C-alpha positions, -999 to 999 in steps of 0.1 A, spaced: -316 654 458 -301 621 468 -271 604 453 -269 566 447 -257 557 482 -288 573 498 -306 542 486 -285 522 510 -282 548 538 -319 556 541 -343 546 514 -336 508 517 -356 509 550 -385 530 536 -421 517 532 -443 530 503 -458 557 526 -423 572 530 -417 570 493 -451 585 485 -444 615 507 -410 620 492 -423 617 456 -450 642 463 -424 665 478 -403 661 446 -433 669 424 -442 700 444 -406 712 441 -404 707 403 -383 676 402 -389 659 369 -360 633 367 -351 612 397 -332 580 405 -353 549 410 -329 521 421 -351 501 445 -351 464 435 -322 467 411 -307 435 423 -335 415 406 -325 430 373 -288 424 379 -295 388 390 -314 382 358 -286 395 337 -260 375 356 -280 343 354 -282 348 316 -244 345 316 -245 312 336 -243 323 373 -264 301 396 -286 310 425 -258 299 448 -234 322 430 -257 352 433 -263 346 471 -225 348 475 -224 380 454 -250 405 465 -243 424 498 -269 431 524 -295 459 522 -274 486 539 -245 480 515 -262 476 482 -249 509 467 -213 497 472 -221 463 457 -237 481 427 -205 502 423 -183 470 424 -166 480 456 -176 449 476 -196 417 475 -216 396 500 -209 420 529 -238 420 553 -257 396 531 -272 374 519 -304 389 505 -334 367 509 -358 360 480 -387 374 500 -368 407 506 -359 410 469 -395 403 459 -407 430 483 -383 454 468 -395 447 432 -431 452 444 -421 485 461 -403 497 430 -433 491 408 -454 513 432 -426 539 433 -425 541 395 -463 542 392 -464 572 416 -436 590 398 -452 585 364 -485 597 377 -469 629 388 -449 634 356 -415 625 371 -392 606 347 -374 578 364 -338 569 361 -343 533 367 -325 500 363 -332 486 329 -360 461 329 -395 469 317 -407 433 323 -398 435 360 -408 471 369 -432 485 342 -429 523 340 -392 523 330 -379 551 307 -349 552 284 -329 568 313 -308 541 329 -287 541 361 -261 514 359 -227 529 366 -205 505 385 -174 528 380 -151 522 409 -131 553 417 -107 535 442 -72 525 432 -68 487 434 -47 473 462 -14 457 455 -22 426 476 
């Protein structure tokens, strides 16, 4: 099964047909708990704006699609960005479809926390920005 960076290496470029095939494969192989991190930046942006960050702040914060995992872990910001609103919206729509398919096949999602945005979100959350690198002395 994938780890969190697979969502930047591969999954970030997937369409729903790719996800549907993968989710079906997981169900056929008995997977019953899986990460569901697509669209997480919308949830993070909502939390950050609650604490006063503006749209301009957020544009300068989130990295581009291929680097989202490292941004989520706190290892970098803005690299390869910015993310467009249209792209973020498409990821939220995709995540809703992913979660619906997982739920239909009895797979519990480990999703970013936000029922209002995604719908089928369980009590299993995936928000671990633990940075395992030593800070530089610069």
